[in-house]
C-alpha positions in Angstrom: -48.5 -71.9 0.7 -46.1 -69.0 1.3 -44.2 -69.7 -1.8 -47.5 -70.0 -3.8 -48.6 -66.6 -2.4 -45.4 -65.0 -3.4 -45.8 -66.4 -6.9 -49.3 -64.8 -7.1 -47.9 -61.5 -5.8 -45.1 -61.6 -8.3 -47.4 -62.5 -11.2 -49.8 -59.6 -10.3 -46.8 -57.2 -10.0 -45.5 -58.4 -13.4 -48.8 -57.8 -15.0 -49.2 -54.3 -13.7 -45.5 -53.5 -14.4 -45.9 -54.6 -18.0 -49.1 -52.5 -18.4 -47.3 -49.5 -16.8 -44.3 -49.8 -19.2 -46.7 -50.0 -22.2 -48.7 -47.0 -20.9 -45.5 -45.0 -20.4 -44.2 -45.9 -23.9 -47.6 -45.0 -25.5 -47.7 -41.8 -23.3 -44.3 -40.8 -24.5 -45.2 -41.4 -28.1 -48.4 -39.5 -27.5 -46.6 -36.5 -26.1 -44.3 -36.1 -29.1 -46.9 -35.2 -31.7 -49.1 -33.5 -29.0 -46.3 -31.2 -27.8 -45.4 -30.6 -31.5 -49.0 -29.5 -32.3 -49.4 -27.4 -29.1 -46.1 -25.7 -29.1 -44.4 -24.4 -26.0 -47.4 -22.1 -25.0 -50.0 -24.9 -25.5 -47.8 -27.4 -23.7 -47.6 -25.1 -20.6 -51.4 -24.8 -20.5 -51.7 -28.6 -21.0 -49.4 -29.3 -18.0 -51.1 -26.8 -15.7 -54.5 -28.4 -16.5 -53.2 -31.9 -16.0 -51.6 -30.9 -12.6 -54.9 -29.7 -11.3 -56.7 -32.8 -12.6 -54.1 -35.0 -10.9 -54.5 -33.4 -7.5 -58.4 -33.6 -7.5 -58.1 -37.1 -9.0 -55.7 -38.2 -6.1 -57.9 -36.7 -3.5 -61.0 -38.4 -5.0 -59.6 -41.9 -5.6 -56.1 -42.5 -4.2 -57.3 -44.6 -1.3 -60.3 -46.4 -2.5 -58.7 -49.1 -4.7 -56.2 -50.0 -2.0 -58.8 -49.9 0.8 -61.4 -51.9 -1.1 -58.8 -54.5 -2.3 -57.5 -54.9 1.3 -61.0 -55.4 2.7 -62.2 -57.7 -0.1 -59.1 -59.8 0.1 -59.5 -60.3 3.8 -63.1 -61.2 3.5 -62.5 -63.6 0.7 -59.7 -65.3 2.6 -62.2 -66.0 5.4 -64.8 -67.4 2.9 -67.2 -64.5 3.6 -68.5 -64.0 0.2 -71.6 -62.0 1.4 -69.3 -59.4 3.0 -67.3 -59.2 -0.2 -70.4 -58.2 -2.2 -71.5 -55.9 0.6 -68.2 -53.9 0.4 -68.8 -53.3 -3.3 -72.4 -52.4 -3.0 -71.6 -49.7 -0.5 -68.4 -48.5 -2.2 -69.9 -47.9 -5.6 -72.7 -45.5 -4.8 -70.5 -43.7 -2.2 -67.8 -42.9 -4.7 -70.3 -42.1 -7.5 -71.5 -39.4 -5.2 -68.0 -38.2 -4.4 -67.2 -38.2 -8.1 -70.3 -36.1 -8.9 -69.3 -33.5 -6.2 -65.7 -33.4 -7.5 -66.8 -33.0 -11.1 -69.2 -30.2 -10.2 -66.6 -28.3 -8.3 -64.0 -28.7 -11.0 -66.4 -27.6 -13.7 -68.1 -24.7 -11.9 -64.9 -23.3 -10.4 -62.6 -23.8 -13.4 -61.9 -20.1 -13.8 -61.0 -19.7 -10.2 -58.7 -22.8 -10.3 -57.0 -21.5 -13.3 -56.4 -18.1 -11.7 -55.1 -19.8 -8.6 -52.5 -21.4 -10.9 -51.6 -18.0 -12.3 -52.8 -19.2 -15.8 -56.3 -18.3 -16.7 -55.8 -20.0 -20.1 -56.1 -23.4 -18.4 -59.8 -22.9 -17.6 -61.2 -24.6 -20.8 -59.0 -27.7 -20.3 -60.1 -27.9 -16.6 -63.8 -28.0 -17.7 -63.0 -30.7 -20.3 -61.4 -32.8 -17.6 -64.1 -32.5 -15.1 -66.1 -35.6 -16.2 -62.8 -37.6 -16.1 -62.8 -37.3 -12.3 -66.3 -38.8 -12.1 -65.2 -41.6 -14.4 -62.2 -42.4 -12.3 -64.2 -42.6 -9.1 -66.2 -45.4 -10.7 -63.2 -47.1 -12.2 -61.3 -47.1 -8.9 -64.0 -49.1 -7.2 -64.0 -51.8 -10.0 -60.3 -52.0 -10.0 -60.1 -52.3 -6.2 -62.7 -55.1 -6.3 -60.7 -57.1 -8.8 -57.4 -56.5 -7.1 -59.0 -57.8 -3.9 -59.1 -61.2 -5.6 -55.4 -60.7 -6.6 -56.6 -60.3 -10.2 -54.6 -57.5 -11.8 -55.7 -58.2 -15.3 -58.8 -55.8 -15.3 -56.6 -53.0 -14.0 -53.9 -53.6 -16.5 -56.2 -53.9 -19.5 -58.2 -50.9 -18.5 -54.9 -48.9 -18.2 -54.0 -50.0 -21.7 -57.4 -49.0 -23.1 -57.3 -45.7 -21.4 -53.9 -44.7 -22.8 -54.6 -45.9 -26.3 -57.8 -44.0 -26.4 -56.2 -40.9 -24.8 -53.5 -40.9 -27.5 -55.9 -41.5 -30.4 -58.7 -39.2 -29.5 -56.4 -36.5 -28.0 -54.2 -36.2 -31.1 -57.2 -36.3 -33.4 -59.0 -33.5 -31.4 -55.9 -31.3 -31.2 -55.3 -31.6 -35.0 -58.9 -30.8 -35.7 -58.9 -27.8 -33.5 -55.6 -26.6 -34.9 -56.9 -26.8 -38.5 -59.8 -24.6 -37.4 -57.2 -22.0 -36.3 -58.1 -22.0 -32.6 -55.8 -20.5 -30.0 -53.2 -22.8 -28.4 -55.1 -23.1 -25.1 -58.2 -24.3 -26.9 -56.1 -26.8 -28.9 -54.7 -27.9 -25.5 -58.1 -28.5 -24.1 -58.9 -30.7 -27.2 -55.7 -32.7 -26.6 -56.6 -33.4 -23.0 -60.1 -34.4 -24.0 -58.6 -37.8 -24.9 -58.1 -38.5 -21.2 -61.9 -38.1 -20.5 -62.9 -40.2 -23.5 -60.4 -43.0 -22.6 -61.6 -43.2 -19.0 -65.3 -43.3 -20.1 -64.6 -46.3 -22.4 -62.9 -48.2 -19.5 -66.1 -48.4 -17.5 -68.0 -51.0 -19.7 -64.9 -53.2 -19.8 -64.5 -53.2 -16.0 -68.3 -54.0 -15.5 -67.9 -57.0 -17.7 -64.8 -58.2 -15.7 -66.7 -57.7 -12.4 -69.6 -59.8 -13.6 -67.1 -62.5 -14.7 -65.6 -62.5 -11.2 -69.0 -62.7 -9.6 -69.9 -65.8 -11.5 -67.0 -67.5 -9.8 -68.4 -66.7 -6.3 -70.8 -69.0 -4.4 -72.7 -68.1 -1.3 -73.4 -70.7 1.3 -75.1 -70.4 4.6 -71.9 -69.7 6.5 -70.8 -67.1 4.0 -73.7 -64.7 4.4 -72.4 -62.5 7.3 -73.5 -59.0 6.7 -72.6 -55.6 8.2 -74.5 -52.3 8.1 -73.8 -49.8 5.4 -72.4 -47.2 7.8 -70.1 -49.8 9.3 -68.8 -50.8 5.8 -68.5 -47.2 4.7 -66.6 -46.5 8.0 -64.2 -49.3 7.3 -63.5 -48.0 3.8 -62.9 -44.5 5.1 -60.7 -45.7 7.9 -58.3 -47.4 5.4 -58.6 -44.9 2.5 -58.3 -41.6 4.2 -54.7 -42.1 5.5 -53.7 -43.4 2.1 -55.3 -40.5 0.4 -53.6 -37.9 2.6 -50.1 -39.5 2.0 -50.7 -40.0 -1.7 -51.9 -36.4 -2.1 -48.8 -34.8 -0.8 -46.7 -35.0 -4.0 -49.7 -33.8 -6.0 -50.3 -30.8 -3.7 -46.6 -29.9 -3.9 -46.7 -30.1 -7.7 -49.7 -27.8 -7.9 -48.0 -25.3 -5.5 -44.8 -25.5 -7.6 -46.8 -24.9 -10.8 -48.5 -21.9 -9.3 -45.3 -20.4 -7.9 -43.3 -20.9 -11.1 -46.0 -19.3 -13.3 -46.4 -16.4 -10.8 -42.7 -15.7 -10.6 -42.3 -15.9 -14.3 -44.9 -13.1 -14.7 -43.9 -11.0 -11.7 -40.1 -11.4 -11.6 -39.4 -11.6 -15.3 -42.3 -9.3 -16.2 -43.6 -11.8 -18.8 -47.2 -11.8 -20.0 -49.4 -14.8 -19.2 -48.9 -16.3 -22.6 -45.1 -15.9 -22.4 -45.0 -17.4 -18.9 -47.1 -20.3 -20.2 -44.6 -20.8 -23.0 -41.6 -20.9 -20.6 -43.5 -23.3 -18.3 -44.1 -25.5 -21.3 -40.4 -25.8 -22.0 -39.8 -26.7 -18.4 -42.5 -29.4 -18.7 -40.6 -31.2 -21.4 -38.2 -32.6 -18.9 -40.8 -34.2 -16.5 -41.5 -37.3 -18.6 -38.2 -39.1 -17.7 -38.6 -38.1 -14.0 -42.1 -39.7 -13.9 -41.0 -43.1 -15.4 -39.5 -44.8 -12.3 -42.7 -44.3 -10.1 -44.7 -46.0 -12.9 -42.7 -49.1 -12.3 -42.8 -48.9 -8.5 -46.5 -48.3 -8.0 -47.6 -51.7 -9.5 -45.6 -53.5 -6.8 -47.2 -51.5 -4.0 -50.7 -52.2 -5.4 -50.1 -55.9 -5.9 -48.8 -56.7 -2.4 -51.8 -55.1 -0.5 -54.3 -57.9 -1.2 -51.7 -60.6 -0.8 -50.6 -59.3 2.7 -54.2 -58.7 3.8 -55.2 -62.3 2.8 -52.2 -63.7 4.7 -53.0 -61.7 7.8 -56.7 -62.7 7.7 -55.5 -66.3 7.8 -53.1 -65.4 10.7 -50.0 -66.3 8.7 -47.6 -63.7 9.7 -44.6 -65.5 8.3 -46.3 -65.5 4.9 -47.0 -61.8 5.0 -43.5 -61.1 6.2 -42.1 -63.0 3.2 -44.2 -61.1 0.8 -43.1 -57.8 2.3 -39.4 -58.8 2.1 -39.8 -59.9 -1.6 -41.5 -56.6 -2.5 -38.7 -54.5 -0.8 -36.1 -56.4 -2.8 -37.9 -55.8 -6.0 -38.4 -52.1 -5.2 -34.6 -51.7 -4.7 -33.9 -53.6 -7.8 -35.9 -51.1 -9.8 -35.3 -47.9 -7.9 -31.5 -48.0 -7.5 -30.8 -48.5 -11.3 -33.3 -45.8 -12.1 -31.6 -43.4 -9.8 -28.2 -44.2 -11.3 -29.6 -43.9 -14.8 -31.1 -40.5 -14.2 -27.9 -39.2 -12.6 -25.9 -40.4 -15.6 -28.3 -38.7 -18.0 -27.9 -35.5 -15.9 -24.1 -35.8 -16.2 -24.2 -36.3 -19.9 -26.5 -33.3 -20.3 -24.2 -31.2 -18.2 -21.2 -32.1 -20.4 -23.3 -31.3 -23.5 -24.2 -27.9 -22.1 -20.6 -27.1 -21.3 -19.5 -28.0 -24.8 -22.3 -26.0 -26.3 -21.4 -23.0 -24.1 -17.7 -23.3 -25.2 -18.7 -23.2 -28.9 -21.3 -20.5 -28.8 -20.2 -18.6 -25.7 -23.7 -18.5 -24.5 -25.3 -20.2 -21.5 -27.0 -23.5 -22.3 
């Protein structure tokens, strides 16, 4: 049984990793024409907008898929199908409400958020992204429910649909706005509109998958244990809040870094807001490679949660320990080569800079 559970965990990790690789490849291809259309100034606005969205998104949804998958997996392992459905019926309206609040705050205070980032040009993009936060709150519940059954296919397919739609609609909107001779920050808002559209189109797909999963569930008299709504919501919050706090740390640091960099460009170098946005856009070009390794690590972390929870629910500590050891080995197999590769790229770039400086007698 332990070996079988490891195979299920590895299969789920492989599915999510493959989807993440595809998402990153399409995302990289998407950024090439988008950055070319936006230019350095538009790219800077785009990155500022996306950093704010990422922070609010993480606070809204980071913990719920993991918390729900953990609780659903444990209940399903004990055969308590009624409790499985109870978790979903409480989680969905709760996070719809959280999503509505987050969307309203993001839309109504878009100008204030943009000024906080020392880039008022980002306000239109923030307003465009506001509905995306609401969509993700819904999506995270459906993904967490499917992951609780160790079914990573809905998550993977929804990620693929999201990134393809983001690329297609984002590039089309940016090109259309550019042809209308709009300012770079307006074109940037159009490019980021693809994110909102892509997320919205994922919801019908996930609803279909959820209904498919429900058809495979059967409720018997011994599977109808119920808990109160407040008790279920408390269980969700107890698991999701610590995860959200830890997951938000990097996003918070990124937002602070973005605000400081834009502010220092304007105050220390005496650049205008547009000039500072252009310089920040150039800095943003180098972030794509840095973000690739985490895209491969996160699927492993997501896939082991329901597997370990199910093993613990069955009181099989050896099985859960074996899954954990396997995941650590896989993390090391991915993280160490990625670290070495980025260090080699940095070294090659440094040599290129030194050669360029020798030829032109200017700093690289």
